[in-house]
C-alpha positions as CSV (number, residue, x, y, z in Angstrom):
1,M,-5.7,-39.0,106.8
2,R,-9.4,-38.1,107.6
3,R,-7.9,-34.6,109.4
4,K,-6.2,-34.0,106.0
5,L,-9.1,-34.1,104.0
6,F,-10.5,-32.3,106.3
7,V,-8.0,-29.5,106.5
8,A,-8.4,-29.4,103.0
9,L,-12.1,-29.3,102.4
10,S,-11.8,-25.9,105.1
11,F,-9.5,-24.2,102.5
12,V,-11.7,-25.1,99.6
13,V,-14.1,-23.5,101.2
14,V,-12.8,-20.9,102.7
15,L,-11.3,-20.0,99.3
16,T,-14.7,-19.9,97.5
17,M,-15.8,-17.9,99.9
18,L,-13.3,-15.3,99.5
19,L,-13.8,-15.4,95.5
20,A,-17.2,-14.8,95.9
21,A,-16.8,-11.8,98.4
22,C,-14.4,-10.3,95.5
23,A,-16.4,-11.0,92.5
24,P,-17.8,-8.1,91.0
25,A,-21.9,-7.8,91.5
26,T,-24.1,-7.9,88.9
27,A,-27.8,-6.1,89.0
28,P,-30.5,-7.5,90.4
29,A,-32.7,-9.4,88.1
30,G,-35.8,-7.3,87.2
31,G,-34.3,-4.3,88.8
32,G,-35.3,-1.1,88.8
33,A,-33.4,1.8,86.4
34,A,-31.6,3.0,89.5
35,A,-29.5,-0.2,89.3
36,P,-27.3,-0.4,85.7
37,A,-25.6,-3.8,85.3
38,A,-22.1,-1.6,84.3
39,A,-22.2,0.0,87.6
40,G,-20.3,3.4,87.4
41,K,-20.2,3.6,83.7
42,T,-22.1,6.3,81.4
43,Y,-23.6,5.4,78.8
44,K,-23.5,7.5,75.8
45,I,-26.7,7.8,73.5
46,A,-26.9,9.7,70.7
47,F,-30.9,11.3,70.0
48,S,-31.0,12.3,66.0
49,V,-33.7,14.7,65.2
50,P,-34.8,15.8,61.7
51,G,-34.0,19.4,62.4
52,M,-33.6,21.8,66.0
53,N,-34.7,24.9,64.2
54,F,-38.4,22.8,65.3
55,P,-40.0,23.9,68.7
56,F,-41.1,20.3,68.7
57,F,-37.6,18.9,68.5
58,V,-36.3,21.4,70.9
59,H,-38.9,20.6,73.2
60,M,-38.2,16.7,73.2
61,E,-34.6,17.6,73.0
62,K,-34.9,19.1,76.2
63,Q,-37.4,16.6,77.9
64,I,-35.2,13.5,77.0
65,R,-32.1,15.2,78.8
66,D,-34.4,16.0,82.0
67,E,-35.3,12.4,81.7
68,A,-31.5,11.3,81.4
69,A,-30.6,13.3,84.5
70,K,-33.2,11.9,86.8
71,L,-32.1,8.2,85.2
72,G,-28.3,8.9,85.7
73,N,-25.0,6.9,83.9
74,V,-26.9,8.6,80.6
75,E,-24.8,11.3,78.4
76,I,-27.3,12.7,75.7
77,V,-25.3,13.7,72.5
78,T,-27.4,16.0,70.3
79,L,-27.5,15.1,66.4
80,D,-29.1,18.0,64.7
81,G,-30.2,16.9,61.0
82,Q,-30.6,20.7,60.2
83,D,-33.6,19.1,57.8
84,S,-31.6,17.6,55.6
85,T,-31.6,13.6,55.1
86,T,-28.2,14.1,53.4
87,K,-26.8,15.7,57.1
88,Q,-28.8,13.2,58.9
89,V,-27.3,10.1,57.6
90,A,-24.3,11.7,57.9
91,D,-25.0,12.4,62.0
92,V,-26.1,8.4,61.9
93,E,-23.0,7.0,60.5
94,D,-21.3,8.9,63.0
95,V,-22.5,6.6,65.4
96,I,-20.8,3.9,64.1
97,A,-17.8,5.3,63.7
98,K,-17.7,7.0,67.1
99,K,-19.2,4.1,68.6
100,Y,-22.1,5.0,70.7
101,D,-24.2,2.7,73.1
102,G,-27.6,3.7,71.8
103,L,-29.4,5.8,69.2
104,V,-32.8,7.0,69.6
105,I,-34.0,8.7,66.1
106,S,-36.7,10.5,65.2
107,P,-36.0,9.9,60.9
108,R,-36.5,12.8,58.8
109,T,-38.2,10.4,56.2
110,E,-39.4,7.1,56.0
111,D,-37.3,6.2,53.2
112,G,-34.3,8.4,53.6
113,L,-32.9,7.1,56.7
114,S,-34.0,3.5,56.5
115,T,-30.3,2.0,55.3
116,S,-28.3,4.1,57.6
117,I,-30.8,3.2,60.8
118,Q,-30.1,-0.7,59.5
119,A,-26.6,-0.6,60.0
120,V,-26.1,1.1,63.4
121,I,-28.7,-1.9,64.4
122,D,-26.7,-4.3,62.3
123,A,-23.3,-2.9,64.5
124,G,-24.9,-4.0,67.6
125,I,-26.0,-0.4,68.5
126,P,-29.4,-0.5,70.0
127,V,-31.9,1.8,68.3
128,V,-35.5,3.4,68.8
129,T,-37.1,5.0,66.7
130,I,-39.5,8.1,68.3
131,D,-42.1,10.2,66.7
132,R,-41.4,9.3,63.2
133,Q,-41.0,6.4,61.8
134,A,-38.7,4.0,59.5
135,K,-39.6,1.7,56.5
136,G,-38.1,-1.9,56.0
137,V,-36.0,-2.1,59.0
138,K,-35.4,-5.0,61.0
139,G,-34.2,-5.7,64.5
140,L,-35.4,-2.2,65.7
141,L,-35.3,-1.7,69.7
142,G,-38.7,-0.4,69.3
143,H,-40.8,3.2,68.6
144,V,-42.5,5.4,70.7
145,G,-44.9,7.9,68.8
146,A,-48.3,9.1,68.5
147,D,-51.1,7.8,66.6
148,N,-50.7,10.2,63.8
149,V,-53.7,8.8,62.0
150,I,-55.9,9.2,65.2
151,G,-54.6,13.0,65.6
152,G,-55.9,13.1,62.1
153,E,-59.0,12.0,62.9
154,Q,-59.7,14.0,66.0
155,Q,-58.9,17.2,63.2
156,G,-61.3,15.7,61.0
157,K,-64.3,15.4,63.7
158,A,-63.4,18.9,64.2
159,I,-64.2,19.9,61.3
160,L,-67.1,17.7,60.7
161,A,-68.4,19.2,64.4
162,M,-68.1,23.1,62.9
163,F,-69.7,22.3,59.5
164,P,-72.2,19.6,59.3
165,K,-73.2,20.6,56.7
166,G,-70.2,21.0,54.6
167,A,-67.5,22.9,54.1
168,K,-64.6,24.4,51.6
169,I,-61.1,23.6,53.7
170,F,-57.5,23.9,53.1
171,E,-55.1,21.7,53.6
172,L,-51.4,22.3,54.7
173,L,-49.7,18.9,54.2
174,G,-46.0,18.3,56.1
175,T,-42.3,17.2,54.8
176,P,-42.9,14.5,51.6
177,G,-42.1,11.5,52.9
178,A,-42.5,11.8,56.5
179,S,-44.4,9.4,58.4
180,P,-46.3,12.1,60.4
181,A,-47.2,13.9,57.1
182,V,-48.6,10.8,55.8
183,N,-50.2,9.3,58.7
184,R,-51.9,12.9,59.4
185,S,-53.4,13.7,56.1
186,K,-54.5,10.0,56.3
187,G,-56.4,10.3,59.3
188,L,-58.0,13.6,58.0
189,H,-59.5,12.3,55.0
190,N,-60.8,8.9,57.3
191,I,-63.1,11.5,58.2
192,I,-63.8,13.7,55.8
193,D,-63.9,11.7,52.6
194,P,-66.7,9.5,54.2
195,A,-68.8,12.6,55.0
196,G,-68.7,13.5,51.3
197,N,-69.5,17.7,51.7
198,I,-66.4,18.4,53.4
199,E,-64.1,20.2,50.0
200,V,-60.5,20.5,50.3
201,V,-60.0,23.4,47.6
202,C,-56.0,23.8,48.3
203,Q,-53.8,21.1,49.7
204,Q,-50.2,22.1,49.4
205,T,-47.0,20.9,50.8
206,G,-45.9,22.9,53.8
207,N,-42.7,21.3,54.8
208,F,-43.5,21.7,58.5
209,A,-42.2,25.2,58.4
210,R,-44.0,28.4,59.4
211,A,-42.5,30.1,56.7
212,D,-43.6,27.7,53.9
213,G,-47.1,27.6,55.7
214,L,-47.9,31.5,55.5
215,T,-46.5,31.2,51.8
216,V,-48.8,28.1,50.9
217,T,-51.8,30.1,52.6
218,E,-51.1,32.8,50.5
219,N,-50.9,31.0,47.3
220,C,-54.4,29.2,48.1
221,L,-56.0,32.4,49.4
222,G,-54.9,33.9,45.8
223,A,-57.2,31.1,44.2
224,N,-59.7,30.5,47.0
225,P,-60.1,33.3,49.1
226,K,-62.6,32.3,51.6
227,P,-62.2,28.9,53.1
228,D,-64.2,28.0,55.9
229,A,-60.9,26.7,57.8
230,I,-57.4,25.7,57.2
231,V,-56.0,22.2,58.6
232,A,-52.5,22.2,59.3
233,A,-49.8,18.8,60.0
234,N,-48.3,20.9,62.8
235,D,-47.9,24.2,64.5
236,D,-45.8,25.9,62.9
237,M,-47.2,25.8,59.1
238,A,-50.8,27.1,61.1
239,L,-48.9,29.6,63.2
240,G,-47.8,30.8,59.2
241,A,-52.0,30.4,58.4
242,V,-52.4,32.6,60.9
243,E,-50.3,35.7,59.9
244,A,-51.8,35.0,55.9
245,A,-55.2,34.9,57.4
246,K,-54.7,37.9,59.6
247,A,-53.5,40.1,56.3
248,A,-56.0,38.5,54.6
249,G,-59.1,39.9,56.9
250,L,-59.7,36.4,57.0
251,T,-61.3,34.6,60.5
252,A,-61.6,31.2,59.4
253,P,-60.9,28.7,62.1
254,I,-57.4,27.2,62.1
255,I,-56.5,23.3,63.4
256,G,-53.1,22.9,64.2
257,F,-50.5,19.8,65.3
258,D,-48.3,19.2,68.0
259,A,-49.7,21.8,71.0
260,L,-47.0,24.5,70.7
261,P,-46.9,27.1,73.7
262,E,-47.6,29.6,71.3
263,A,-50.1,27.8,69.2
264,L,-51.8,27.1,72.7
265,Q,-51.5,30.9,73.2
266,N,-53.3,31.7,70.3
267,I,-56.3,29.2,71.1
268,Q,-56.7,31.3,73.8
269,A,-56.6,34.4,72.0
270,G,-59.0,33.1,69.7
271,T,-56.8,33.4,66.4
272,M,-56.5,29.7,66.1
273,Y,-59.4,27.6,66.8
274,G,-57.5,24.2,68.0
275,T,-54.3,21.6,67.9
276,V,-53.5,18.3,68.4
277,E,-51.7,17.2,71.8
278,Q,-49.2,14.5,70.9
279,F,-47.4,14.3,74.3
280,P,-43.8,15.0,72.7
281,G,-42.4,14.9,76.5
282,G,-44.3,11.5,77.0
283,Q,-42.6,10.1,74.1
284,S,-39.0,11.3,74.6
285,R,-39.3,9.7,78.1
286,K,-40.5,6.7,76.9
287,A,-37.7,6.3,74.1
288,L,-34.7,6.7,76.9
289,D,-36.6,4.2,79.6
290,T,-36.8,1.3,76.7
291,M,-33.3,2.1,75.4
292,T,-32.4,2.1,79.4
293,D,-34.0,-0.8,80.4
294,F,-32.4,-3.3,77.5
295,L,-28.8,-1.6,78.2
296,W,-29.4,-2.2,81.9
297,K,-30.8,-5.1,82.3
298,G,-31.6,-6.7,78.6
299,T,-35.2,-5.8,78.9
300,K,-36.9,-5.4,75.7
301,P,-40.1,-3.6,75.2
302,A,-43.2,-6.0,75.2
303,N,-44.9,-4.2,71.9
304,E,-42.1,-2.8,69.6
305,V,-44.3,-0.2,68.3
306,T,-45.9,2.2,71.5
307,L,-48.4,4.9,69.9
308,L,-49.7,7.3,72.2
309,S,-53.3,8.6,71.6
310,P,-53.3,12.5,70.8
311,Q,-56.0,15.1,72.1
312,L,-57.5,17.9,69.9
313,I,-57.0,20.7,72.3
314,S,-59.3,23.6,72.1
315,K,-60.2,26.3,74.6
316,D,-62.5,23.7,76.1
317,N,-59.9,21.7,77.4
318,I,-56.9,23.6,77.0
319,K,-55.6,22.6,80.7
320,D,-54.8,19.2,79.1
321,A,-51.8,20.4,77.1
322,E,-48.9,19.0,78.4
323,R,-46.7,22.6,77.9
324,I,-49.6,24.7,79.1
325,G,-47.1,25.8,81.9
326,E,-45.5,27.8,79.5
327,V,-47.9,29.7,78.3
328,Q,-47.7,33.3,79.3
329,Q,-51.3,34.5,80.5
């Protein structure tokens, strides 16, 4: 009887060992991104941006693709909003229909994409917003961006440093309703309004576009031909202002935002005073890492919102710019 019991127990032990050996391996707790939870699976992640016509988003897309290549097991599908809220909404709805594993999105406006982003989350697809935020969305995996208020304050501080006795300036605003446009202007005015001696004599939207920045600056110069400085909410508009200023024979300092290589070239040439670096490559990589940490390990970020601190770039510290290596000498 004891012999039969021993044989039976031995059989159970051997069977248990065999089953354990055949069971699929799982990712170790706390493992790195190199060990995805579903071995061999390629995760399809949508990257939705307001428009690939903006050099800023072209750079962001390049950086997120580079990060995906380093991580492996990730396919990035770029969705070009073509600077249209309607188009971006349709793209986001397609994320649900095609059952993507995740969505990284820079919403064109704060309100215009909220409902669509919420629908993606409600469908069980994780979402990370990048650069621009969406209002009222619940259940977001995270947001990665720059602190645009601080960036606007950097512009304001530069104006006060150049004109301690006061100045008349132009302000070129970004796309109405876009969170960077709202927050950069807020930051600028956080600094110049209390000073009491900086007057914004012309404030118009240039829609973050170079052609609009040129037109708006020309319009402003028609009524105020000699501003002391021009502040733009991005470099594309600032570069449009450079063209308008050159045509008008104006040499006032121009400050942009984004630290595009062309803006850096203009800073070196003296046709722009400065720009604000918001580290778009760092944003892209952090956003994708946040997404893959969740997809592979179920790890959520410690803080839902991660904001990088922007830095004013001028001739004095131009080597600190993220894209200085792309500037032709």
